[in-house]
C-alpha positions as CSV (number, residue, x, y, z in Angstrom):
1,M,-119.5,-53.5,-2.3
2,T,-121.4,-52.0,0.8
3,S,-124.8,-50.3,0.0
4,A,-122.8,-47.0,0.9
5,G,-120.6,-47.7,-1.8
6,K,-122.9,-48.7,-4.2
7,R,-124.6,-45.0,-3.5
8,L,-121.0,-43.6,-3.7
9,K,-120.6,-45.1,-7.5
10,S,-123.6,-43.5,-8.5
11,F,-122.4,-40.0,-7.6
12,V,-119.3,-40.7,-9.6
13,T,-118.9,-38.5,-12.6
14,V,-118.9,-39.7,-16.1
15,A,-117.3,-36.2,-17.3
16,L,-113.9,-37.7,-18.0
17,A,-115.3,-40.1,-20.8
18,T,-117.0,-37.3,-22.7
19,A,-114.1,-35.2,-22.4
20,A,-112.0,-37.9,-23.7
21,L,-114.1,-38.8,-26.5
22,T,-114.2,-35.0,-27.3
23,S,-110.6,-34.4,-27.6
24,L,-109.8,-37.6,-29.3
25,S,-112.0,-36.5,-31.8
26,S,-110.5,-33.3,-32.2
27,A,-108.1,-32.1,-34.7
28,G,-105.3,-32.5,-32.7
29,A,-103.9,-30.9,-29.3
30,V,-102.9,-27.3,-28.8
31,A,-98.9,-27.0,-29.4
32,Q,-97.6,-25.3,-26.4
33,A,-94.2,-23.5,-26.2
34,K,-91.6,-25.4,-24.3
35,D,-90.6,-22.1,-22.4
36,Q,-93.9,-21.7,-20.8
37,L,-96.3,-23.8,-18.6
38,V,-100.1,-23.3,-18.7
39,V,-101.6,-24.5,-15.4
40,G,-105.2,-25.0,-15.0
41,Q,-107.0,-23.7,-11.9
42,L,-110.3,-23.2,-10.2
43,Q,-111.4,-20.6,-7.7
44,F,-109.7,-16.9,-8.8
45,L,-108.3,-14.9,-5.6
46,T,-110.4,-12.5,-4.3
47,N,-107.8,-10.5,-3.3
48,F,-104.1,-10.5,-4.1
49,H,-102.8,-9.2,-0.4
50,P,-100.2,-12.1,0.6
51,L,-101.0,-11.8,4.4
52,V,-104.5,-10.5,4.4
53,Q,-107.4,-13.5,4.3
54,V,-104.9,-16.2,3.9
55,N,-106.1,-19.6,2.9
56,N,-104.7,-22.5,1.0
57,T,-105.7,-21.2,-2.6
58,K,-104.0,-18.2,-2.3
59,R,-100.9,-19.4,-0.6
60,L,-100.6,-21.7,-3.8
61,V,-100.7,-18.6,-6.0
62,I,-98.8,-15.6,-4.1
63,N,-95.5,-17.8,-3.6
64,Y,-94.9,-17.8,-7.3
65,S,-93.8,-14.1,-6.8
66,L,-93.5,-13.7,-3.0
67,R,-91.3,-16.0,-1.1
68,P,-91.4,-16.6,2.7
69,I,-88.5,-16.1,4.8
70,T,-88.3,-20.2,5.3
71,A,-90.1,-23.4,3.8
72,F,-90.1,-27.1,4.4
73,D,-89.3,-29.2,1.5
74,E,-90.5,-32.9,0.6
75,N,-87.9,-34.3,3.0
76,V,-89.4,-32.3,6.0
77,V,-86.2,-30.3,6.0
78,N,-86.5,-26.7,6.7
79,H,-84.8,-24.2,4.1
80,C,-83.7,-20.4,4.1
81,I,-85.3,-18.9,1.2
82,L,-85.0,-15.1,1.8
83,C,-82.2,-15.7,4.6
84,E,-78.7,-16.9,4.3
85,T,-78.5,-19.2,7.3
86,L,-81.4,-21.1,9.1
87,P,-81.2,-20.4,12.5
88,T,-80.7,-22.9,15.2
89,I,-79.6,-23.4,18.7
90,D,-76.8,-25.5,17.8
91,N,-75.2,-22.9,15.1
92,G,-76.2,-20.1,17.7
93,L,-78.3,-17.9,15.6
94,A,-81.4,-19.2,17.8
95,K,-80.9,-18.7,21.6
96,I,-82.9,-19.4,24.6
97,V,-82.7,-16.2,26.7
98,D,-83.9,-14.9,30.0
99,L,-86.6,-12.1,29.5
100,P,-87.2,-9.2,31.6
101,D,-90.4,-10.7,33.5
102,G,-88.1,-13.7,34.6
103,K,-89.6,-16.2,31.9
104,K,-87.6,-17.7,29.2
105,G,-87.8,-16.7,25.8
106,M,-85.6,-16.9,22.6
107,K,-83.7,-14.3,20.5
108,V,-83.5,-15.4,16.8
109,T,-81.1,-13.9,14.1
110,F,-82.1,-13.5,10.7
111,K,-79.9,-12.3,7.8
112,L,-81.7,-11.8,4.8
113,R,-79.5,-13.0,1.4
114,E,-77.2,-10.9,-0.1
115,G,-78.7,-9.2,-3.6
116,L,-82.0,-9.8,-2.7
117,A,-84.6,-7.0,-4.2
118,W,-88.2,-6.3,-5.0
119,G,-89.1,-6.6,-8.7
120,D,-88.6,-2.7,-9.1
121,G,-84.9,-2.9,-8.0
122,A,-85.3,-1.5,-4.1
123,P,-83.3,-4.0,-2.1
124,V,-85.5,-5.9,0.3
125,T,-83.8,-4.9,3.7
126,S,-84.6,-5.1,7.5
127,K,-86.9,-2.2,7.4
128,D,-89.3,-4.4,5.2
129,I,-89.2,-7.1,8.1
130,E,-89.8,-4.4,10.8
131,F,-92.7,-2.8,8.7
132,T,-94.6,-6.4,8.1
133,W,-94.1,-7.2,12.0
134,K,-95.4,-3.8,13.1
135,M,-98.7,-4.2,10.6
136,A,-99.0,-8.2,11.8
137,R,-99.2,-6.7,15.4
138,D,-101.7,-4.1,14.5
139,P,-104.9,-5.5,16.0
140,K,-106.8,-3.1,13.3
141,I,-105.3,-5.0,10.4
142,G,-105.4,-8.6,11.3
143,F,-102.4,-10.7,9.6
144,S,-102.3,-14.3,8.5
145,N,-101.7,-16.5,11.6
146,Y,-99.5,-18.6,9.3
147,N,-96.0,-18.7,10.8
148,S,-97.4,-15.3,12.4
149,W,-95.2,-12.5,12.9
150,T,-97.2,-12.0,16.1
151,R,-95.1,-14.3,17.7
152,A,-92.3,-11.9,18.3
153,S,-92.5,-9.3,21.0
154,A,-89.8,-7.1,19.8
155,L,-87.4,-6.8,16.7
156,E,-84.0,-5.1,16.5
157,I,-82.5,-4.0,13.4
158,V,-79.0,-4.9,13.4
159,D,-78.0,-3.7,9.9
160,E,-79.5,-3.4,6.5
161,R,-80.0,-7.1,6.2
162,T,-80.1,-8.5,9.5
163,V,-82.8,-8.5,12.3
164,V,-83.0,-10.1,15.7
165,L,-86.5,-11.3,16.9
166,T,-87.4,-11.6,20.3
167,I,-89.9,-14.4,21.1
168,P,-91.5,-14.2,24.4
169,Q,-91.4,-17.9,25.0
170,I,-89.9,-20.8,23.7
171,I,-91.1,-22.3,20.7
172,S,-90.3,-25.2,18.3
173,S,-91.2,-23.1,15.2
174,Y,-88.9,-20.2,16.1
175,N,-87.1,-20.6,12.4
176,S,-90.0,-20.9,10.1
177,W,-91.6,-17.2,9.2
178,D,-93.6,-16.0,6.6
179,Q,-93.4,-13.4,3.7
180,V,-92.7,-9.9,4.1
181,I,-93.9,-6.8,2.2
182,P,-92.3,-4.0,0.8
183,E,-92.4,-0.8,3.4
184,H,-91.6,1.7,0.6
185,L,-94.8,1.0,-1.4
186,E,-97.3,-0.3,1.4
187,G,-96.0,1.9,4.2
188,P,-97.8,4.9,2.6
189,V,-100.8,3.0,2.1
190,Y,-101.1,1.7,5.5
191,A,-100.2,5.1,7.1
192,A,-103.2,6.4,5.3
193,N,-105.6,3.6,5.7
194,P,-104.9,2.2,9.3
195,T,-108.4,-0.1,9.4
196,L,-108.4,-3.5,7.6
197,D,-111.2,-2.5,5.1
198,A,-109.6,0.7,4.1
199,Y,-106.3,-1.0,3.8
200,V,-107.2,-3.6,1.7
201,K,-108.9,-1.8,-0.6
202,Q,-106.3,0.5,-1.1
203,S,-103.4,-1.7,-1.0
204,L,-101.0,-1.6,-4.2
205,Y,-101.7,-5.8,-4.1
206,N,-105.3,-5.3,-5.1
207,L,-105.1,-1.8,-6.8
208,Q,-101.7,-2.4,-8.8
209,P,-101.2,-6.3,-8.3
210,T,-98.6,-6.0,-11.6
211,N,-96.7,-3.4,-9.8
212,P,-93.1,-5.1,-10.0
213,G,-92.1,-3.7,-6.7
214,L,-94.5,-5.9,-4.8
215,W,-92.9,-9.1,-5.4
216,N,-89.5,-10.6,-4.5
217,G,-89.5,-14.2,-6.1
218,S,-88.3,-15.6,-8.8
219,F,-91.3,-14.7,-10.9
220,L,-93.4,-11.4,-11.2
221,L,-97.3,-11.2,-11.3
222,S,-97.2,-9.3,-14.6
223,D,-100.4,-9.6,-16.3
224,Y,-104.1,-10.8,-15.0
225,Q,-107.5,-10.5,-16.0
226,I,-109.9,-11.0,-13.3
227,G,-111.5,-14.7,-13.5
228,T,-109.6,-15.9,-16.4
229,R,-106.0,-15.6,-15.7
230,I,-102.7,-14.9,-13.9
231,V,-99.5,-14.6,-15.7
232,F,-96.0,-14.8,-14.1
233,T,-93.0,-13.8,-15.9
234,P,-89.1,-13.9,-14.8
235,N,-88.0,-11.3,-12.1
236,P,-84.6,-10.0,-13.4
237,K,-83.9,-8.8,-9.6
238,W,-84.1,-12.5,-8.2
239,P,-80.6,-13.2,-7.1
240,G,-80.7,-16.9,-7.1
241,D,-81.2,-19.7,-9.8
242,K,-82.9,-18.2,-12.9
243,P,-86.3,-19.6,-13.8
244,H,-86.2,-21.9,-16.8
245,L,-89.9,-21.0,-17.7
246,Q,-90.3,-17.7,-19.2
247,R,-94.1,-17.5,-18.6
248,I,-96.3,-19.5,-16.3
249,I,-99.9,-18.9,-16.8
250,L,-102.8,-19.5,-14.4
251,S,-105.5,-20.5,-16.7
252,Y,-109.1,-20.4,-14.9
253,R,-112.3,-22.6,-15.4
254,D,-115.5,-22.8,-13.8
255,N,-115.3,-26.6,-12.9
256,S,-113.3,-29.3,-13.0
257,S,-114.8,-31.1,-16.2
258,S,-113.6,-28.1,-18.0
259,L,-110.5,-28.2,-16.7
260,L,-110.2,-32.0,-18.0
261,Q,-111.3,-31.1,-21.4
262,N,-108.8,-28.3,-21.4
263,L,-105.9,-30.7,-20.3
264,L,-107.0,-33.5,-22.5
265,A,-106.8,-31.1,-25.6
266,G,-103.6,-29.7,-24.6
267,S,-104.7,-26.0,-24.0
268,V,-103.4,-26.4,-20.3
269,D,-100.2,-28.2,-19.5
270,A,-100.9,-28.9,-15.9
271,V,-103.7,-29.1,-13.3
272,P,-103.8,-29.7,-9.6
273,V,-105.8,-32.3,-8.1
274,S,-108.8,-31.4,-5.6
275,P,-109.4,-29.0,-4.0
276,G,-108.3,-26.6,-6.4
277,G,-108.6,-28.4,-9.5
278,I,-109.8,-31.7,-11.1
279,S,-111.2,-34.2,-8.7
280,F,-109.3,-37.5,-7.5
281,S,-111.4,-39.7,-9.2
282,Q,-111.1,-37.8,-12.6
283,M,-107.2,-38.0,-12.1
284,L,-107.5,-42.1,-11.4
285,D,-110.0,-42.6,-14.5
286,L,-107.6,-40.3,-16.6
287,K,-104.8,-42.3,-15.4
288,N,-106.3,-45.6,-16.2
289,Q,-107.4,-44.6,-19.4
290,Q,-104.4,-42.6,-20.6
291,P,-101.4,-44.0,-18.4
292,D,-98.7,-42.5,-20.7
293,K,-100.1,-39.3,-21.9
294,F,-99.4,-37.8,-18.7
295,T,-97.1,-37.8,-15.6
296,Y,-99.4,-38.3,-12.5
297,H,-97.6,-37.0,-9.4
298,L,-98.6,-38.3,-6.1
299,A,-97.2,-37.6,-2.7
300,Y,-98.4,-37.7,1.2
301,G,-100.0,-34.7,2.0
302,T,-100.9,-32.7,5.6
303,N,-103.8,-30.7,4.0
304,V,-107.1,-32.3,5.9
305,E,-110.5,-31.9,4.4
306,R,-112.7,-31.5,7.5
307,I,-116.1,-30.1,8.4
308,A,-116.2,-27.2,10.9
309,V,-119.3,-27.4,13.2
310,N,-120.8,-24.1,14.6
311,F,-120.6,-24.4,18.2
312,D,-123.0,-21.4,18.2
313,N,-125.6,-24.1,17.0
314,P,-127.5,-25.8,20.1
315,I,-127.8,-28.8,18.1
316,L,-124.2,-29.2,17.5
317,K,-123.1,-28.0,21.2
318,D,-123.8,-31.8,22.2
319,K,-121.1,-33.6,21.5
320,A,-123.2,-37.0,21.1
321,V,-124.7,-35.4,17.9
322,R,-121.2,-34.6,16.6
323,Q,-120.2,-37.9,17.3
324,A,-122.9,-39.1,15.7
325,I,-122.5,-37.4,12.6
326,L,-119.0,-38.7,12.3
327,Y,-119.8,-42.5,12.8
328,A,-122.7,-41.9,10.3
329,I,-120.2,-41.0,7.7
330,D,-118.6,-44.0,6.0
331,R,-115.1,-42.2,5.0
332,Q,-113.3,-45.6,4.3
333,A,-116.0,-46.1,1.6
334,I,-115.9,-42.1,0.3
335,S,-111.8,-43.0,0.1
336,D,-112.3,-46.4,-1.7
337,E,-114.9,-45.7,-4.2
338,L,-114.2,-42.0,-5.2
339,F,-110.5,-41.9,-4.5
340,G,-109.2,-45.5,-5.2
341,G,-108.0,-45.8,-1.5
342,L,-105.5,-43.2,-2.0
343,Q,-106.8,-40.5,0.2
344,P,-106.6,-42.1,3.8
345,V,-109.0,-41.3,6.4
346,A,-108.6,-39.0,8.8
347,N,-108.7,-39.8,12.3
348,G,-107.7,-36.4,13.5
349,I,-105.3,-33.7,12.4
350,L,-102.6,-35.5,11.6
351,S,-102.1,-38.4,9.2
352,S,-101.5,-42.3,10.3
353,E,-98.1,-41.5,8.2
354,N,-97.0,-38.6,10.4
355,A,-94.3,-39.7,13.1
356,Y,-96.5,-37.7,15.6
357,Y,-99.8,-39.5,14.9
358,N,-101.3,-40.9,18.0
359,K,-102.9,-44.1,17.5
360,D,-104.4,-44.8,20.9
361,M,-106.8,-41.8,20.7
362,T,-110.6,-42.6,20.3
363,L,-111.6,-43.7,16.8
364,Y,-114.7,-43.2,14.8
365,S,-115.0,-45.9,12.2
366,Y,-118.1,-46.0,10.3
367,D,-120.9,-47.3,12.6
368,A,-124.6,-46.6,11.8
369,E,-126.1,-48.2,14.5
370,K,-123.8,-46.5,17.0
371,S,-124.7,-43.0,15.5
372,K,-128.4,-44.2,15.9
373,E,-127.8,-45.0,19.5
374,L,-125.9,-41.5,20.1
375,L,-128.6,-39.9,18.9
376,E,-131.2,-41.3,20.9
377,S,-129.6,-41.1,23.8
378,A,-129.2,-37.4,23.2
379,G,-133.2,-37.3,22.7
380,W,-133.4,-37.5,18.9
381,K,-135.8,-40.2,17.9
382,P,-136.9,-40.9,13.9
383,G,-140.1,-39.0,13.2
384,S,-143.0,-39.9,10.8
385,D,-140.9,-38.8,7.6
386,G,-137.6,-40.6,8.7
387,I,-136.2,-37.6,10.1
388,C,-135.2,-37.1,14.0
389,V,-137.3,-34.8,16.0
390,N,-136.6,-33.9,19.9
391,D,-139.3,-33.9,22.7
392,K,-140.0,-30.3,21.7
393,G,-141.0,-31.3,18.1
394,E,-137.8,-29.8,16.5
395,R,-136.4,-31.6,13.6
396,L,-132.8,-32.6,13.2
397,S,-132.0,-30.7,10.4
398,L,-128.6,-29.1,9.5
399,E,-127.4,-27.3,6.4
400,L,-123.7,-27.9,5.2
401,V,-122.2,-25.2,3.1
402,S,-119.1,-25.7,0.7
403,T,-117.5,-24.1,-2.4
404,A,-119.6,-24.0,-5.7
405,G,-117.7,-25.5,-8.6
406,N,-115.7,-28.0,-6.6
407,Q,-116.5,-31.3,-8.2
408,T,-115.1,-33.5,-5.3
409,R,-116.5,-31.5,-2.5
410,E,-120.3,-31.4,-4.4
411,Q,-119.9,-35.4,-4.5
412,I,-118.8,-35.7,-1.1
413,A,-121.5,-33.5,0.1
414,Q,-123.9,-35.6,-1.7
415,V,-123.0,-38.7,-0.3
416,I,-122.8,-37.4,3.3
417,Q,-126.4,-36.0,3.0
418,S,-127.4,-39.7,1.7
419,Q,-125.8,-41.4,4.7
420,L,-126.7,-39.1,7.2
421,K,-130.2,-39.4,6.0
422,D,-130.0,-43.1,7.0
423,V,-129.5,-42.5,10.9
424,C,-132.5,-39.9,10.5
425,I,-130.2,-36.7,9.9
426,E,-131.5,-34.2,7.6
427,I,-128.5,-32.3,5.4
428,T,-129.7,-29.5,3.0
429,N,-126.5,-29.0,0.9
430,N,-125.4,-25.1,0.3
431,F,-122.6,-24.7,-2.4
432,V,-121.6,-20.8,-2.7
433,P,-118.9,-18.7,-4.6
434,L,-115.6,-18.7,-3.4
435,Q,-115.8,-15.0,-2.2
436,E,-118.9,-15.5,-0.2
437,F,-117.2,-18.7,1.3
438,N,-114.0,-17.1,2.5
439,G,-115.8,-13.9,3.6
440,E,-119.5,-14.0,4.9
441,M,-119.3,-18.0,6.0
442,A,-115.8,-18.6,7.3
443,R,-114.4,-15.5,8.3
444,K,-117.7,-14.1,9.4
445,R,-119.0,-17.2,10.7
446,K,-122.2,-17.0,9.2
447,F,-122.8,-20.6,8.4
448,K,-125.4,-21.8,10.4
449,A,-124.4,-25.6,11.0
450,L,-121.8,-27.3,9.0
451,M,-119.0,-26.2,6.8
452,M,-116.8,-28.2,4.6
453,S,-113.0,-27.0,3.8
454,S,-109.5,-28.1,4.0
455,I,-106.6,-26.9,6.3
456,D,-103.1,-27.8,6.1
457,F,-101.0,-28.8,8.8
458,S,-97.9,-28.2,7.6
459,P,-94.5,-29.2,9.9
460,S,-94.3,-25.4,10.5
461,V,-97.7,-24.6,11.5
462,S,-99.0,-24.9,14.6
463,P,-102.6,-26.5,15.3
464,R,-103.5,-23.3,17.1
465,I,-104.6,-21.9,13.7
466,A,-107.7,-23.8,13.7
467,L,-108.1,-25.4,17.3
468,G,-106.9,-22.3,19.6
469,S,-109.6,-20.5,21.4
470,D,-107.5,-17.3,20.0
471,A,-108.1,-18.1,16.1
472,I,-111.6,-17.6,16.4
473,P,-112.5,-15.6,13.5
474,G,-114.1,-12.2,14.7
475,P,-114.2,-8.5,15.0
476,K,-111.4,-8.5,17.6
477,N,-109.0,-10.2,15.4
478,N,-110.2,-8.7,12.2
479,G,-111.3,-12.6,11.0
480,V,-108.1,-13.9,11.4
481,G,-108.1,-17.4,12.3
482,N,-109.3,-20.7,10.9
483,N,-111.2,-22.1,14.1
484,F,-114.4,-21.7,12.5
485,S,-116.2,-23.8,14.5
486,A,-115.7,-21.1,17.5
487,Y,-114.4,-24.1,19.8
488,A,-112.6,-23.0,23.0
489,N,-111.2,-25.3,25.6
490,P,-108.8,-24.2,28.0
491,E,-107.4,-27.6,28.0
492,M,-106.8,-27.7,24.2
493,D,-105.0,-24.2,24.7
494,K,-102.6,-25.1,27.4
495,A,-101.8,-28.4,25.3
496,I,-101.2,-26.2,22.3
497,S,-99.0,-24.1,24.2
498,E,-96.7,-27.1,25.5
499,L,-96.6,-28.4,22.0
500,E,-95.1,-25.3,20.6
501,A,-92.8,-25.3,23.4
502,A,-91.4,-28.5,22.6
503,L,-88.2,-28.5,21.3
504,D,-87.0,-32.2,20.9
505,P,-88.7,-34.8,19.2
506,E,-89.6,-37.1,21.8
507,T,-91.4,-34.4,23.7
508,A,-93.0,-32.9,20.6
509,K,-94.4,-36.7,19.9
510,Q,-95.9,-36.4,23.5
511,K,-97.6,-33.0,23.4
512,W,-98.9,-34.1,19.9
513,A,-100.4,-37.2,21.4
514,A,-102.0,-35.1,23.8
515,V,-103.5,-32.5,21.6
516,Q,-104.9,-35.4,19.6
517,K,-106.7,-37.0,22.4
518,I,-108.2,-33.8,23.1
519,F,-109.3,-33.4,19.7
520,A,-110.8,-36.7,19.3
521,D,-112.8,-36.5,22.6
522,D,-114.0,-33.2,22.0
523,L,-114.5,-33.1,18.0
524,P,-114.4,-29.5,17.2
525,M,-114.4,-30.5,13.5
526,L,-115.1,-34.1,11.7
527,P,-112.0,-34.8,9.9
528,L,-112.9,-36.8,6.6
529,Y,-109.8,-37.3,4.9
530,F,-106.4,-36.1,3.9
531,Y,-105.5,-34.8,0.3
532,P,-102.5,-36.5,-1.0
533,R,-100.6,-33.8,-3.0
534,A,-101.5,-34.4,-6.3
535,Y,-100.9,-32.9,-9.8
536,V,-101.1,-34.0,-13.6
537,T,-98.8,-32.5,-16.2
538,V,-97.3,-33.0,-19.5
539,T,-94.6,-35.7,-19.4
540,D,-91.8,-33.1,-20.5
541,L,-92.0,-31.1,-17.3
542,T,-89.2,-32.0,-14.9
543,N,-87.8,-31.0,-11.6
544,F,-91.3,-30.4,-10.2
545,R,-90.8,-30.9,-6.8
546,Q,-94.6,-31.3,-6.2
547,G,-94.1,-33.1,-2.9
548,T,-92.9,-30.4,-0.7
549,L,-94.8,-29.7,2.4
550,D,-94.7,-25.9,2.0
551,P,-96.3,-24.7,-1.3
552,L,-94.2,-26.2,-4.3
553,Q,-94.7,-22.9,-6.2
554,I,-91.7,-21.7,-3.8
555,W,-89.5,-23.8,-5.8
556,S,-91.0,-22.7,-9.5
557,E,-87.8,-21.6,-10.8
558,E,-86.6,-25.0,-10.9
559,W,-89.0,-26.3,-13.1
560,Q,-88.6,-27.1,-16.8
561,R,-89.7,-28.6,-19.9
562,Q,-87.8,-30.6,-22.0
């Protein structure tokens, strides 16, 4: 075992053993009803609006009760969720057209499924799509840039259920679209509150989240207690297959050890595995000790854990320093010792399992000596206390911010702190509550140097959301975008635009290769590893399509307990 591996072992939690002993000595597991599922969770939502300040945590909650127009399943197949037929070039519902400005664009026709209704009985109509699209294009509001509605420059209502979207360019994601919100409820709120702060405060999603008219999925958000629970019950207006479960309860805990104890005690039936639940090492230990007590769901993932580097920080503007940091982190040892080698090292924004992965780009395998050489070439030399200083006497000291209560991130941050100290970089860890993390630190870019978080590059999502210069969160776009580093490179913007326009697989592969090469050369963020899609559940839960590439909650009506 490497010295890095030995240090990693010292950070691994012993909470599982304690939890196991506690649960085994208890009188017995809590019996749960077969028509309900209790899902243990971390990180309660800071607001319930589905299209404002969107992150992975929110996407994995909202989709129980508010469905997107389309979504990708576990086989990388795009499906209509709210529409009748998926538009394609072949079926004629998507067409390449000549635009008035002489450029090529697209017209895409969507028809909503028959009988689709909001939970209060009002039909979901073309007016809801138009309203969502208009709000998304309002620069004072700032909607999500996941499958952004702003891609459409015009919208034509054909009838109550049919719209034609005009896209002012040719893009491969023309048939991937996000949720819509109810015009009959949110329209008056938006009209009276035309700025983001005012609208979010007055939105019924935050004032009345249990209002059934806000939701159009197979479940309704029917009850909640801040920081404690969210309850979903079947939506009687849902026109699709009716849910087998009569209640899904998201039950919140402060930390992953508590989640694990509750899973072992039987008071929760399922828990996600990192970043929103128990740690990966806890799952592995649990599987070793209790192989038959639970079902362990594990599938290839597209969610990459990364460290955003603040390009406003003069130290981090130097690419040699960014390279040195990445060379100094033994990511393979982290994967081996904490994750049993099951969380693959991320060399970029695509996993090596992805068909579009570029194996010819620059790789940053662990090399502490290379890291030291880069730092010395950049003017940093070890000082009397072992921390590097430059010729101005400035210390190479950086703050790493991440989410409090997330055991996996806290472990990784401590390991990174130790490994970087070996190459004379001082790291100060700062774990902050989720609300502060998603607000001041991320959306307002108040972190001083480094910030650890994850981002999911599902098949329908463009890398623009994290690498495009127009995705830098700031006042002009009301904090929309996941380019927390404030990375701006015209070459990258051009490569992303060409990727977005690639309709055939071979062209897409070439354009993805170009994006990955620029990423590896620039290091706008430091990739760590990919989260496999992982859950631990009771053994009687079936039809749990955990490996879907868009949130699994989109198919939650299929879940059943035998």
